[in-house]
N, C-alpha and C positions, 0 to 999 in steps of 0.2 A: 780779857771783858767785851760783850760781846757790844757792838752799838746801836741794838734793841736796849738791852740793857743798861747803859750811861744813858741811853736818852731816858728810862725808865726812872734812873735816880734824879736827873737833873729837875725831872715832872715833881718827884716827890720828896726836895727841898725843902718844900712846905710841909707845915704838921702832918703826920701822917696819916692817912683816910683810918677807919678801922679795920680796916684787915690786915693791915701792915703794907710796907714797901711791896712792889712786884718783884725787886732786885731779892728783897730778903727771901722771898718767898721760892727764889728758884725761876721764877716765870720771867721769860723772853716778851717782850709783847708783838715782835713778829712771828710768834707761835699762836696768839689770841684768831681765834675764828672772824670777828668782826674787825671792822677798821676804827683805829684808835688816835685821837689828835688830840692834844695837850697843850695849852697854851697858860705859858707862867700871868704872873701879877700885872705885865704890862703888855700883854694882850699878842708877846709872840711866842709861836710854835717851839716848842721843844721837844715833842714826842710826835711821830708818824711812821705809825708801823708797817708792816710789808703789806697787809690786807687794806689799810687806808693808800698806798700807793695803787694796789691792783683795783680798788674800787672808781677812785678819782684818777687813774691812770696820771699822776701826776709824782718825778722821783721826790725822795724823801728828801737826797740834798739842794734841790731846787726851795724847799719847801721850809726847812728847817732855818727857823730866825725872822722870817716872815710873819706882817701880823695877820692874825688869823682872817680877819675879813678880808685880806688877799690872798692868802694861799688854800683858805676853801671857801670860794665866792659864792654860796649858796642864795638862791631864791625859792621864794616861796612858790605856789602854782598860780598865783596872780601877777608874776614877775617882780613881787617885790624884793630888794637885800635884806636877806634877812640877818645879819647882826646888827644892821640898822634898825631893823623893825623890834630886833629882840635887846640890845644894848645889853650885853652881861655885865659889864664892867660900872655901868652909869645908870643902869635900871633900878627897881625896886631892890632895896638891902633885904627884906626879906623873900624875896625868892633864890631859891637851891637850885630851880630845876628849871629843863624842857620837855614835855613829855613827846615821846616819840610820834613823828608826823612826816611824809613826803614830802621831799623838796628836789631841787631841779641844780643840778651841776649845769656849767657851763656847756652846751652843746644838745640839752633838752635832758639828758640824761638823769634819769628818775633815781633818787636813795632817799632811805628809812633813816632818820635822824635824831638824834636823844643826846639831850647834852647836860651835864654836871658842874652845878657854879660851888666850888671848892673855898668855904670861906674860915679864917682863923678862928672867930666868933661868930655868934650867931648875929646878924646885921651886919657884922662887921664888911672891909672890905673884900673882892674877888682873891682870893691867891692863884687859884685855878683854874680854868674850864675845861673837863674834860668831857670830849665828845665821840658818840660811837657810830659807826655808820654803818651800814646793812646796805647788802644787794637787793635792790627787789624781785629779781627775776624767781626765785621759788615762789614767793606770791603772786604774782604774776601768774605763774602756772598752774597754782592752788586756785586764783577769781578764775580763771579760764575754766578748768576743770567743773568748778560747780555752775559758770553760765553756761555750760555746754549739757551738763545734767538738767539744769533747768529746762532748756530749750528740747531734750529729747524727751523728759517728763511732760511737759506741754504737747507735744506731738503725738506722743503714745496716748496722751490721756483722752483728748482733742476729737482724735476719730472711735473710738468706741463709743464715746458719749453721746456726740452727732446720732450718729446711729443707734443707740438708747431712747433719745431723746426724739428722732424724726419715727423710730415704729412705733413709740407708746401713743405719742402725739395722733399718730395717724389711726390705732388703732381706737381709740378714745371717740376720736370726733367721727369715724365709719364705721365701727366696729359690727352694725346688721349686715355693710353691705359686703363683706369678706365671707368667703366660705370657711371652713373651721378651718381643711387642710392650710390655708391662707393664713389664718390664723397662728396656728401652728410652727409655721414657716418664719414667722414673724416673732414669736415668741423664745424660739430657740436661736434666733438670731440674736436677740434680747442679751436672751441667761446666756450664751459664749459670750458676748462683749463685754457684760458684767463679771465674767472668768478675767479675764484680758485686763481687766482695772484692778479687781483684787488683784492677780499677780504682779501685778507692777506696783502696788504699794505695798506689796510684800518683799520687792527687790528691794526699794526704797527703805525702807526698816532695815531689813538685812546690811545693805553698805552704812545707812547707816551705825547700825550695832559694831562695823567690821572696823571704818576708819576709825571708831570712838574708843576699841578694844571694851567692846561692853554685850560681844556677842556670848552668849551662855552657851554650854555645851554638857547638857545632861546625860552621862554615861550611864547603858543600860548595855547587858549582855544582847548581841546583834549576832546573826545567821545571816554573812555578806550573802551568798551564795544563795540565800530563800530571796533576799533582797532583790538581787539582778533576776532570779527567777519572776516573780512578781511583774516587772518592769519588762522582761520578754514576753509577757504572756499576755500584758496588755499592748502591747503592739501585735501583737499574731490577733489579736480581740477586735482591732481598731482595721485589721485587712494586711497587715505587711505578712508577707508570705512566712510559715514558721522557718522553712530552711535559709532563711536569711541571719539569722543569728547561728551562733557559735558560742556555746559557753561550755570553756576546760576550767573544771576544778582541781585545784590539788587538795588530795589529802595526806595527814591530815592538818588540819589548821587550827592555828593556836586559837583558844578562846581573844574573840575582839568586843572590847568593851568600850562601845562610841553612843554620838547620839542618835536613835533609829532614823528620826526624822529628816535631820539635817543629811546625814548618808545617804537616803533618799533623794535628796533635794541634789545631790553631787552624781547620783546613778542618772537621776533623771535627765540632768543637764550634758552630760557627754553623752548618754545613748540618743538622745534628739539630736545633738550636733551631729554623732553619725550616721542617724539615721537619714536626715532632711539634708544634710551636707556632703554626705560619704554615699560612697557606692560598693555593689558586691557587697559579702558577707561583710556583719560588723562580728569582730569575736572580742569574746570576754573573756580574759585569763583571769586568774583567782588565786593567789601563788603566800606563802608564807616566806617571811622576810626576815633574814638573819641581822641580828642587829650589827653595826660593824664596831661596833665596842663593848668589851666586855662590861658583865653587868649593866648594860641598860636592855629594857626588852625590846624582844623582837615585836615586828610588824606584820600586819596584811595589806599584802598591794594587790589594787586593781588594776589592770592593764584594757582600756577598750579602744581598739584599734577597724579600720576600714579600708577598703581597697579602692577610694576614691582617689583625685589627683592629690590631695594632701593641701599642706600647708606651707604657701613658699616659704624659702629659708628667711627671707628678708623680713618675712612680720613673724618669726617664731617668738621675738623677745616682746613682740607687743601682744601675743594672746592673751595675757591675765590681766591686762590693762582695761579699764572703761570703755565702752563704745566700740570695741574692736568686733568688727562683723565677717572680717573675712572677703572674699569676692563676692559672697553673695549678700542681698542686702533682707534686711527683715529683723523684727526683737529687737530690745533696746542696745545692744550689745554689753549687756552688764552681768551676764550670766555666767560667764569664764571667772571675772573677778570676785563674784558670789562666791565661788566653788572654792576657790584660790582662798577665799577668808574662810569660808570653814574647816577644811585641809588643816588650814595653818592653827586654827584657834584647837584640834584637836595634839596638835603637837604633829602634824604630817608635814609631808611635803606630794607636792607636785608636779611631772613635768610635761612636755609635748614634743613631738618628736615625729619619725619617719615611719611607718610602719615595714613591715618586711615587702609587704603586697604595694605599698606604695602609696597607702591613703595617711591617715591623721594619726598619730596616735600617741593619747594620754593615757600616763600613769599617776595612779596616787596611790600613798601609801601612809596607813594609819596606823600606832601604835598600839598595843594591844594590853595595854598596862589598865587593872580595875583601879575605881576609883580609891582616893585616899583611904577611905573610913574602912577599906575592905581590908587594905595593905597590912 
């Protein structure tokens, strides 16, 4: 019998909880992902699993048999002793739990703690106190990410809105003093900044849907070659030389069913990165990809590469994270995060590497399966 299992049986010598004894279920407390601390009716610690050891940095051998207050000396954020404050054994007889909250271990390390008071009968004496411990690092990373997102959005919104406000106020106050060309320039600037705000709001909505798993994909037949061709024509019309782009299209391609608007969004982002941050020829290869497993659908792969300096090796694993901008500043740093979310929402994959010409190479593959109602 393992030490963790024996601890669990000691901890469950009182009436079994609704879901049964951990040992009877074949569960070792040391296998639990969260810290588990159990004290008996006298307040002595009878279970202290491996996760609790890791979180508190206290060996179980030194803790077992100690009073709960001494074994787990928690304080709230105002410095008050937690077990004296809550008094699980002598407090309200109707209390059965403590909701999760942030508490401090000695040394100021923050942990998430929740507790359950197990009573033999309603309002009866406490037979066990079961404490769950969680590390706060994951939550801190999430909070930092949210704070960065808010700061980025505030910065990106302030600049165009300041421009819009300044130009519109100037035009309203001094309309007659400006020539038609000056008015047109101001209005074009306002229009461009309004587009910038609109794009940012669209990015934020996409991030919200990706993070919550609510990004909808409306599959239709997509001519991926024609879609890439439209983007190239737009760049040429905007002044890029036509010979900067090389489109290589393998034939025949399987029929691709995807969301055309979202595919356009992916292509727009990858081509913009190649044109803005890369150098030389931007090459787009479109090929059919066989399924690695029998019975699965084939895919269509699109590779966008350039001949610029490429992405440093140490940055490769951060390219698809939020706020990654590479060596050149500009933009929100959210585009590639959204691209990855869109590709994965289609059931596809996307990778980044070094192109044969030395630049960056992005390759995404989309499955070609038709919607379920046509299967």
